[in-house]
N, C-alpha and C positions, 0 to 999 in steps of 0.2 A: 536417423531421427525417429523418435517415437511420437505417436499421436494419441490424443484422447478426445472423446466426443463431447460436443457442447449439448445444450438442451434439446436441439433438434437433429442430432445425429451427424453434424458436420465434424470432420476430422481437423483438430487444431494441433499444431506442433507443440510439444510440451515446453519448448523454449520459445519465448516470444522476444521480439526485438524492441526494447524500450528506446524510443527515438528522442529522448530529451537531452542526451549528453554527447551529441556529435561534436567533433573538433571544430572550434571557431570561437568567435566572440561577438557580442553585441548584435546577434542575429545574422552575422556573416559566416555562414557555415562553409567549411571546406567541402564543397560538393563532390569533387572527384574522390576524396578520401572516403566520404560517407557512402558514395556509390560502390566503391570496392568492398566495403564492409557489408553493405546490404546484399550485394550480389553474391558474396561468399556465403552469407547466411542462407540466401535463397537456394543456391545450388546444393547446400548441405541439408535442405529440407525445412527451413524455417518459413512458416506461412502466415504468422501473426505479427503485425507491426502496430505498435501503440504510440500515439502522439496526443497532443492537446492544443487547444486554441492558444493558450498562453505560452507554449514552448516556443520561444522566439526563433522564427525561421524554419521550424521543424516541418510543419505541414506543407509548406511550399517546397521544401527540399525533397521530401519523399514523394510528393506528387510529381515533381519533375523527373525524379529517378524512375519511378514506376512507369511513367508514360514513355520515356525514351527507351526503356528496355522491354516494353510491351508486357508488363507484369500484372497490370491491374486485375485481370480476371483470374490470376493464378495465386492471389494472396488475399488475406483479410486485413482490412484497415479498422483500427479502433481509435476513435478520438473522442473529445469530451466537450460538453457544453459548460462554460463557466457560469454556473447558476448565480454566483455572487455578483456577476455583472449584469444580471437580467432584472429589468424593471417593468417590462411589459412583454406581451406576445410579439410585438414587432421586433423586439430585441432578439427573441428566439429565432425568428425568421432571418433576420439580418446576419446573425452570427453563423447560423447553419449554412446559409447560402455562401457566405464568405469562405467557410471551411471547405465546402464542396469545390469552390473555384480554386482555392489553394491546392487542394488534393487532386484536382483534375479528374473528378469523378461525379457521377450522378447519384451515388448512394454511399452510405456509410454502413459497413457490416456490423460493427459493434459500437454503439453510441452510449456514452456514459454521462451521468450528472457528475461533474467534477468536484471532488473533495467535499462530500457531505460530512458534517461533523456531529449532527444530532437530528432528532426528528423535526425540530423546529426549522432547520434549514431546508428540509424536504417539504414541510407543510407550507412554507412561504411561497415556493414556486408552484405548488399545487394550487394555491389561491390565485396565482397568475394564469392558470389554465394549462399547465404543462401536460396534464393527462390527455386532454382533447388534442393538444398539439402533437403529442407522440402518436396517438392513434391515427391522426390524419397523415402524418409522415410515413408511418408504417403501411397504411392502406395504399399509399402511392409507391411503395417499394423503396422509398428514399432512406429509411432506417430499417435495417433488417432485424437487429436485436437491441434491446435497451437494458442498461445496467447503471451502476453507480460505483464510483471510487470513494473510499471511506477513510477518515481519520477521526477517531473518537473512541468511546468505550464500548464494551461488549453489549451492555443493555440497550443502548441506543441503536447499535447495529442491528440487533434482533428486531427492534421495533420497526425500523425502516424496512427490513426484509419482509416483515409480516404485513406491511401497509400497501404493497403493490405487487402485481404479478411480474416480477423481474425475470429477465432472461439470463442474467449473469451478474456478478459483482467482482470488485477488485479491492484487495486489502493489503496492508503492510503485514508481513508475516515471515518469521524466520526463527531459528532455534533460540535466539535470545529474546525475541518478542513473542514467544509462544503464549504467554498469558497476559499480554498487554494489548491495547487497542481492541480490534475485533477478536484476535487471539484464536486459539484452538477451539474454544467453545463456539465462537461465531462461525468459524470455518466449518466445523462439523454440523452446526445447525443448518447452515446453507446447504450442505451436502444432503442432510435429511429431507430437505424440501426440494431436492432435485435442481438446485441452483448452482451452476458451475462457478468456481472461484478462480480468479486470476490473481497471481501474487506479484506485488511490487516490493522493492527493497529486500530481496531474498538474502543479500549479503550485507545488509544494513549500510548501504552506501560505501562498501569497501572495508567497513570495520571488522567484518568476519574474515577478511584476508589478513589484515594487519592486527592480529590478535596479540594479547599480552604474551610475554616470553614463555611462561609455564604452559599456557594453552598450545602455543606453537610447538613446544617440545613434545607434547602428547601426540600431535599430528606427525611430526618428523619421525618419531620412534615407533609409530604404529606399523604393523606388518603389511597392511594393505597398500601403503605408500600413496594414499590419496592426498591430493592437495587440499589446502584449506577451502578453496572454492568447491571442490568436489564433496567435501563433508557437508557444506551448507546447502548446496543444490540437491545433493543426493537425499538429504533428510527431507526435503520438500517433495521430490519425486516419489518418495516412499509412501506418500499419503494419497489415497484414492480421491479425496475431495479436491485436491489441487489439479486443475486442468492445464493451466499455462503459467509458467514462471517467467516474468519479464527480467531482462538484463540490459542495462544501458551500455552496450558494447561499443567501444571506440577504437578498436584495432582489429586487424584481420586475425592476429594471433589469439585475441580474446574470443573472437567469434568461433574459431576452430576449436579452442579448448572447451568452450561452453557447449558446442554441438557434440563434441565427443562425450561429455558427461551426460547430456540429454539422451544420448543413444544407449546409455548403459543401465539406467535405473528405472524401475517400475514399482508399483505398489507391492510391498512385501520384500523388497530387495535388502533392506537393512535387517541384520540379525540382532538378537538380544544384546550381543557383545557390542555391536555398532551403537546401539542406543545407550549403552553404559558409557561408551567413549564420549558420545555427545554430552551426556550428563556431566562427565568429568570436565570437558571443555567449558561447559556453562559454569560449573562450579569455580573453575579458575578465572573465568571472565568476571564473575561476580565477587571474587575474593576481596576486592576493595570497595564493594558497594556499601552505602551508608545504612540501608535498611534491608533486613532479610525478608522482604515481601516477595512471595512467590506468585502473586496475582490470582490466588485461589478464589477471591471475591466473597469469602464467608462474612466479611465485614459489611457487605453491601446488601440492600440499599441503605445509604445513610439518611436519617430523617431530616437532615439539613442540606441534603443534595451535595455533599462533598464527594468528589471523585477520589476516593482514598487510594485505590490501586494505581490510577492514572498519575496522581501526584507523586507517589513513591517511585513509579517507573521513571518519571522525569528526573526526580531527585537522584536516583541511582545512575541514570544515564549521564547526568552532569558530572558525576564522579568518575565514570569510566570513559566517556567519549568527549568530555569537555563542556565548557559553559554553553556554547551555541547550540549543541545538540539537545542538551537538557532544557534550555529555554524554549526552543522551538516546540518540543514535545509538550512542555507544560502549558504553553500558550494555546496549543490546539485542544488540550484536554480540559482546560479551565476557563479560558476567556473567549475562544472563537466559537461561541455558541450563544443561544438566546439568553440563558441564565448562567451566571458565573458559578463554577463548581469547585473553587479553590478552598484552601484551609481557613480563610477568613470567615467562612460560614460556620465553622465548628463552634459549638456551644459547650463542648467537653462533657457530653452526657455519658460517654463511656460505653455505649451500647456496642460499638464496634469491637472494643477490646475483649468483651465477653465471648466473642465468636472467633477470635484470631487463633488458628492452630499454632502459629509461630510465637505466640505470646508477646507480640510487639507492643511497646508502649506507644500506641498510635497517636494519642493526643499530644504527647511530647514530641514525637517525630514529625507530626504535621506542622508544629510550630517551627521546628528546625528547617523543614522543607520550604515553608513560606519565606523564612528569613533568607535562605540561599537563592530561591528562585524568583521571588518578586522584587527584582532589581528595578532601578529607575527606568531602564529600557522597557521592561515588562509593563510597568505601571503606565508609561506613556502609550504603549501599544494597546493596552487594555482599554484606555479611554476612547480609542478610535475603533475598537472591535465592534461595538453596536452599529456604527455607521457602515463598516465593512459588511456586516451580516445583512443590514437593511438594504444596502445598495448593490 
């Protein structure tokens, strides 16, 4: 196992255990199976374990496993405050204390604001007194480091980073999402500020394992004989700004394979030829995309607050990964924030098209994207989005 340093010099395993996908259903986790997987990871050097308040049964499961194996002081726990469930400071106290009880600990090593989507979602809990609350918990040693997990666009990510003295952050990032959500721009900006980045969805929920046939053929025929997982994880480990890559491992074999990969790659490991191979895999993955948007963001900011790259990323994801994946991404980038940022805002001024290097007919494609993505399900969910954000 290889290790990278956090903001204060602690050694974190480059592979982190994402504790959302243990085997089980309806909160009834197969504890014995989860224990075998966690112990395998621990003995192979994994010391970072990520969970959240809303991961059904996860906090209680790992708390029990860590306690009965006397592991608590040998590992780091990351969990998350569901800010969207917070209405008062009392809620902060209640949820945090419940988490510590579930996890059988008196402190959280890495505590995150869960799923910030824009600056408004952060400002709302600031108005409820989150800054003073964090400072008090830190002063007592109950929270060691504070961060946030993020789903939104690059611009908002940077605004949140600049608004507080964060210890770390967590973003969705992989070679397909290199220029969507926080993206490479956000990741490198965090690195420039000395803020460690933890990666979620490194293999896009398994989509980068089950690639289209032409992309898999590139991998099968490559002389390095790397697996699809190795290409995806290795690409991340090659970047110095990446400190921990989370994997939702739910078999001993997966744990062993991911630990093998994590022991092999460090910044600079990928050659120019390796990066060319990744570019070709991406090209094949995107072969059936609807819009040739690269996420360069030259079209932004839109004077009407349309998230153009986010909309096209969701539109393309719908074509490649299916309706549900595209709808989820579109909802997060347009509706799950204080102000709607979808194509309905477009007044067809054309300013975006003047700056697009790909010469995309943006106004036309925004209409197509809206037609495909703003389904009845989306419209119903959007009606309730303000209530979700408020409460």
